[in-house]
C-alpha positions in Angstrom: 177.8 175.6 188.3 175.6 172.8 186.9 177.0 171.1 183.8 176.2 168.0 181.8 179.0 166.1 180.1 179.0 163.0 177.9 182.2 161.2 177.5 182.5 158.6 174.7 185.2 156.5 173.4 185.8 152.9 172.2 185.7 149.9 174.5 188.8 149.6 176.7 189.5 153.4 176.5 189.1 153.8 180.3 185.7 155.6 180.6 184.6 153.6 183.7 188.1 154.1 185.2 187.8 157.8 184.7 184.3 157.9 186.2 185.4 156.0 189.3 188.5 158.3 189.6 186.2 161.3 189.4 184.0 159.8 192.2 187.1 159.3 194.3 188.2 162.9 193.7 184.8 164.4 194.7 184.6 162.3 197.8 188.2 163.1 198.8 187.3 166.8 198.7 184.3 166.1 201.0 181.8 166.3 198.2 178.9 163.8 197.7 178.1 161.9 194.6 175.4 159.7 193.1 176.5 156.9 190.8 174.4 155.0 188.3 174.9 152.3 185.7 172.5 150.7 183.3 170.5 147.8 184.8 171.3 145.7 181.6 175.0 146.1 182.1 175.9 143.3 184.5 179.4 142.2 183.4 180.6 142.3 187.0 177.3 141.9 188.7 174.1 143.9 189.0 174.5 147.5 190.2 178.3 147.6 189.8 180.6 149.9 188.0 184.0 148.3 187.6 187.1 148.9 185.5 189.5 146.5 184.0 192.2 147.8 186.4 190.3 146.7 189.4 188.4 149.9 190.5 184.9 149.0 191.6 181.8 150.6 193.2 178.3 149.4 194.0 175.9 151.9 192.5 172.2 152.5 191.7 170.9 151.2 188.4 168.6 152.7 185.8 166.4 151.1 183.2 164.1 152.6 180.5 161.4 153.1 183.2 163.6 154.9 185.7 162.7 158.5 186.4 166.2 159.8 187.0 165.2 163.3 187.8 162.7 162.1 190.4 165.3 159.9 192.0 167.9 162.6 192.1 165.4 165.1 193.5 164.4 162.6 196.2 168.0 162.0 197.1 168.7 165.7 197.3 166.0 165.9 199.9 167.8 163.3 202.0 171.4 164.5 201.6 173.7 166.8 199.7 174.5 165.8 196.1 177.3 167.6 194.4 177.7 165.4 191.3 175.9 162.6 189.5 178.1 160.2 187.7 176.4 157.8 185.2 178.1 154.9 183.4 176.9 153.3 180.2 175.0 156.3 179.0 174.2 154.7 175.7 171.4 152.9 177.5 169.6 156.1 178.5 166.3 156.9 176.8 165.8 160.3 175.2 163.5 161.3 178.1 166.3 160.4 180.6 168.8 162.6 178.8 166.3 165.4 178.9 165.8 164.8 182.6 169.5 165.0 183.2 169.6 168.3 181.3 166.7 169.6 183.4 168.6 168.7 186.6 171.5 170.9 185.3 169.0 173.6 184.4 168.2 174.2 188.0 171.6 175.8 188.4 170.8 178.0 185.4 174.5 178.6 184.7 175.1 176.2 181.9 175.3 178.0 178.6 174.9 177.0 175.0 175.3 178.9 171.8 172.3 179.4 169.7 172.4 180.7 166.1 169.7 183.3 165.5 168.4 185.1 162.4 168.2 188.8 161.8 165.1 189.0 163.9 166.6 187.2 166.9 164.7 183.9 166.2 166.4 180.6 166.6 167.7 179.1 163.3 166.5 175.5 162.9 167.3 174.8 159.3 170.4 175.0 157.1 174.0 175.3 158.2 174.2 175.5 162.0 177.8 176.7 162.0 178.9 180.0 160.6 182.5 181.3 160.5 182.6 184.6 162.3 179.0 185.6 162.7 179.3 186.8 166.3 176.2 188.9 165.6 174.4 185.7 164.8 175.2 183.7 167.9 174.0 184.4 171.5 174.9 182.6 174.7 171.8 181.3 176.5 171.2 179.2 179.6 169.8 175.8 178.8 166.2 176.8 179.8 166.2 179.8 177.4 167.9 177.8 174.7 165.2 175.1 174.9 162.4 177.8 174.9 163.8 179.4 171.8 164.1 176.0 170.0 160.5 175.2 171.0 159.3 178.6 169.7 161.2 178.0 166.4 159.6 174.5 166.1 156.2 176.0 166.7 156.7 178.7 164.1 157.9 176.1 161.6 154.8 173.9 162.3 152.6 177.0 161.7 154.3 177.8 158.4 154.0 174.1 157.3 150.3 174.1 158.1 149.7 177.4 156.3 151.6 176.1 153.3 149.6 172.9 153.3 146.3 174.9 153.4 147.4 177.1 150.5 148.5 174.1 148.4 145.2 172.3 149.2 143.2 175.2 147.6 
């Protein structure tokens, strides 16, 4: 099942250690990983993830221009990839985060909850959390979640344009 996780914590909390432990655990089970770190993060050298307790791995790097999805898809053509582990995610661009989500979408098993109105349309404004309201939330895969959000944004844009035309007259 494809999933996308972001772990965040303060400095010295052990995020890189945890990432390197996860890499070890995947490899120990015969699985294959891809590891990335930000190109600007060179505390211990370029293309290195290291932890303060001495764990270390040489990895691929990404910068703002890196097309992560393309790199992952190219690597999958060469070998099996079971997990992508990426350190220093705060340096990802918005596009790269979307690319990572799209990689997960291929599995089509990741789910998100989407709040809908009485007509089943995505709710984009107001409170996004409602206590109870099981009739107002539906579980969708990421692809359908994003489709609903895009449709809601398009409807909102059309309403805004219509309102602007009325006000102009």
